[in-house]
C-alpha positions in Angstrom: 12.7 -11.9 12.8 11.9 -8.3 13.5 8.3 -7.2 13.2 7.8 -5.2 9.9 5.8 -1.9 10.1 4.2 -0.2 6.9 6.1 2.8 5.7 5.3 5.7 8.0 5.6 9.2 6.5 3.5 11.2 9.1 3.4 10.9 12.8 2.2 13.0 15.7 4.8 15.4 17.2 3.7 17.0 20.4 5.5 20.4 21.1 4.2 20.3 24.6 5.9 17.0 25.2 9.3 18.7 24.6 8.7 21.9 26.3 7.1 20.5 29.4 9.9 17.9 29.8 12.0 19.0 32.8 15.1 17.4 31.2 14.6 19.2 28.0 14.1 22.6 29.7 17.5 22.1 31.4 19.4 21.3 28.1 21.8 23.7 26.5 21.3 24.8 23.0 23.8 22.2 21.7 22.1 19.5 23.8 18.7 20.5 22.5 19.9 20.5 18.9 21.5 17.0 19.1 18.5 15.7 20.9 15.8 16.9 18.5 18.0 16.0 15.5 18.3 12.4 16.8 14.5 12.2 17.4 13.7 13.4 14.0 16.3 11.0 12.5 14.9 8.0 14.3 11.4 8.8 12.8 13.0 8.6 9.4 14.8 5.2 10.1 12.0 3.1 11.6 12.9 4.1 15.1 16.5 2.8 15.2 20.0 3.7 14.2 23.5 2.6 14.7 25.4 4.3 17.5 28.2 5.5 15.3 29.7 8.5 16.9 31.4 10.0 13.8 28.3 9.5 11.7 26.0 10.9 14.4 28.3 13.9 14.9 28.1 14.8 11.3 24.4 14.3 11.2 23.9 16.7 14.2 26.6 19.0 13.0 28.1 18.8 16.4 31.9 18.7 16.8 31.7 17.9 20.5 29.1 15.1 20.2 30.7 12.9 22.8 30.3 15.5 25.6 26.8 16.5 24.5 25.8 12.9 24.3 26.8 12.2 27.8 24.2 14.8 29.1 21.4 13.5 26.9 22.0 9.7 26.6 19.5 8.9 29.5 16.7 10.0 27.1 17.5 7.1 24.7 18.1 3.4 24.8 21.3 1.9 23.4 21.5 -1.9 23.1 23.6 -3.8 20.8 25.1 -0.7 19.3 21.5 0.3 18.2 19.9 3.6 19.4 16.1 3.7 20.1 13.7 6.2 21.8 10.6 4.9 23.7 8.3 7.6 22.5 9.4 7.4 18.9 8.8 3.7 18.8 5.4 4.2 20.4 4.4 6.8 17.8 5.7 4.8 15.0 3.7 1.7 16.1 0.6 3.8 16.5 1.0 5.3 13.1 1.5 2.0 11.5 -1.7 0.7 12.9 -3.5 3.7 11.6 -2.1 3.0 8.1 -3.1 -0.8 8.4 -6.6 0.2 9.5 -7.1 2.6 6.6 -5.8 0.1 4.2 -8.1 -2.6 5.5 -11.0 -0.2 5.3 -10.1 0.8 1.7 -9.8 -2.9 0.5 -13.2 -3.6 2.1 -14.8 -0.7 0.4 -13.4 -1.8 -2.9 -14.6 -5.4 -2.4 -18.1 -4.0 -1.7 -18.0 -2.0 -5.0 -17.2 -5.3 -6.8 -19.7 -7.4 -4.9 -22.5 -4.8 -5.4 -22.2 -5.4 -9.2 -25.4 -7.2 -10.4 -23.6 -9.7 -12.6 -21.2 -10.6 -9.8 -24.0 -11.2 -7.2 -26.2 -12.9 -9.8 -23.4 -15.5 -10.4 -24.0 -16.7 -6.7 -27.7 -16.9 -7.1 -28.3 -13.8 -5.0 -29.7 -10.3 -5.5 -28.4 -6.8 -5.4 -29.6 -6.6 -1.8 -28.3 -10.0 -0.8 -25.5 -8.5 1.4 -21.9 -9.5 1.9 -22.6 -13.1 2.1 -23.9 -13.3 -1.4 -20.9 -11.3 -2.6 -18.5 -13.6 -0.9 -20.3 -16.7 -2.4 -20.0 -15.1 -5.8 -16.3 -14.6 -5.5 -15.7 -18.1 -4.4 -17.9 -19.5 -7.1 -16.1 -17.5 -9.8 -12.7 -18.5 -8.3 -13.6 -22.2 -8.7 -14.8 -21.6 -12.3 -11.3 -20.1 -13.2 -9.6 -22.9 -11.7 -11.6 -25.4 -13.7 -11.0 -23.5 -16.8 -7.2 -23.6 -16.3 -7.3 -27.3 -15.7 -9.3 -28.1 -18.7 -7.6 -25.7 -21.1 -5.0 -27.3 -23.2 -3.6 -24.1 -24.7 -2.3 -21.7 -22.0 -2.5 -18.8 -24.4 -6.2 -18.9 -25.0 -7.6 -15.3 -25.3 -10.1 -13.9 -22.8 -12.5 -13.6 -25.6 -12.6 -17.5 -25.8 -13.4 -18.0 -22.2 -16.8 -19.7 -21.6 -18.5 -16.7 -20.2 -18.1 -13.0 -19.5 -18.4 -13.8 -15.8 -14.9 -15.5 -16.1 -13.5 -12.3 -17.6 -15.0 -10.3 -14.7 -13.5 -12.7 -12.3 -10.0 -12.1 -13.7 -10.4 -8.5 -13.6 -11.7 -8.7 -9.9 -8.7 -10.8 -8.7 -6.3 -8.6 -10.8 -7.8 -5.5 -8.9 -7.3 -7.2 -5.5 -3.6 -8.1 -6.4 -3.0 -4.5 -7.7 -4.2 -3.0 -4.4 -1.8 -5.4 -2.6 1.1 -4.5 -4.8 0.5 -0.7 -4.8 -1.2 0.5 -1.6 -3.6 3.3 -2.7 -2.8 6.5 -0.7 -6.1 8.4 -1.8 -9.5 7.9 -3.0 -8.3 9.1 -6.4 -5.7 6.2 -6.5 -8.5 3.7 -5.7 -10.7 5.1 -8.4 -7.8 4.9 -10.9 -7.2 1.2 -10.1 -10.8 0.4 -10.4 -10.8 2.1 -13.8 -7.8 0.1 -14.9 -9.4 -3.1 -13.9 -12.6 -2.3 -15.9 -10.5 -1.2 -18.8 -8.6 -4.5 -19.0 -11.8 -6.5 -18.4 -13.5 -4.5 -21.4 -10.4 -5.1 -23.6 -10.4 -8.8 -22.9 -14.2 -9.1 -23.7 -13.7 -7.4 -27.0 -10.7 -9.2 -28.0 -8.2 -6.4 -27.7 -6.2 -8.2 -25.0 -5.8 -11.9 -24.0 -5.6 -13.3 -20.4 -1.9 -12.7 -20.2 -2.5 -9.0 -20.0 -3.4 -9.1 -16.3 -0.1 -10.6 -15.4 1.7 -8.1 -17.7 0.1 -5.1 -16.1 0.8 -6.5 -12.5 4.4 -6.5 -13.8 4.2 -2.9 -14.4 2.7 -2.4 -10.9 5.7 -4.2 -9.4 8.1 -2.3 -11.4 6.6 0.9 -10.3 7.0 0.1 -6.5 10.8 0.9 -6.8 9.8 4.6 -7.2 8.6 6.8 -4.3 5.5 7.6 -6.2 4.4 4.1 -7.4 0.8 4.9 -8.4 2.0 7.7 -10.7 4.7 5.7 -12.3 2.2 2.7 -12.7 -0.3 5.1 -14.6 2.6 6.4 -16.7 3.8 3.0 -17.7 0.2 2.0 -18.7 0.0 5.1 -20.9 3.4 4.4 -22.5 3.1 0.7 -23.0 -0.6 0.2 -23.7 -1.8 3.6 -24.7 -4.2 3.9 -21.6 -6.0 7.2 -21.5 -7.8 6.9 -18.2 -11.4 6.9 -17.2 -12.5 7.9 -20.7 -11.6 4.3 -21.9 -12.6 2.5 -18.7 -16.4 2.6 -19.0 -18.7 3.1 -15.9 -17.2 2.2 -12.6 -19.6 0.4 -10.1 -19.4 2.5 -6.9 -21.8 0.3 -4.9 
């Protein structure tokens, strides 16, 4: 099974690496054009493409592709009918690692905001200055409470307002928020803030009886539907507005920023 990279849209492109390359300096105009086009194309196709001469000739707009390829093929690797380039693969891997690191940092920051909530920490018997351990204990405590409530509930459609405590509603909102971040990776701080607002809005809606507990799965369904678009966060928010009348932060209450 091939190792999957996160979707990469931006990579480093060093002009010096081209202009100081002895092989590149010797290339003709046609050879440079084909070489650069293939490099850019590999960046768009996760570092690999099929060695299909007619298709690549059309891509490079080069009628004499075979002859040009003979003079630049040493810059690429072709195995099993698949073209790769070492530098492209290296840059894609590094860009993927940067994306993962930023994503982990964002998730960690969002968890800290939830854990800094006095009600969440209080559920674990800690204090607002108790640190990450108390927050982690609170999350685990509330997870256990939810599972017990599910086992003991005879009617699966019981509304959120009928749960034994507001802590349970908060737990569902927190776990929903984590699932939302996994489904749609936030690209900006604005996305993270919007997702926090949505979680708080659903939490408040459950607490007041406007929604029942199924609303969290329903909204996650909207998130999964939105991932088919190239702008999933924007589509997700549009679905919320159309289907549930969501109007943004004005309805979401105060967000705990930690």
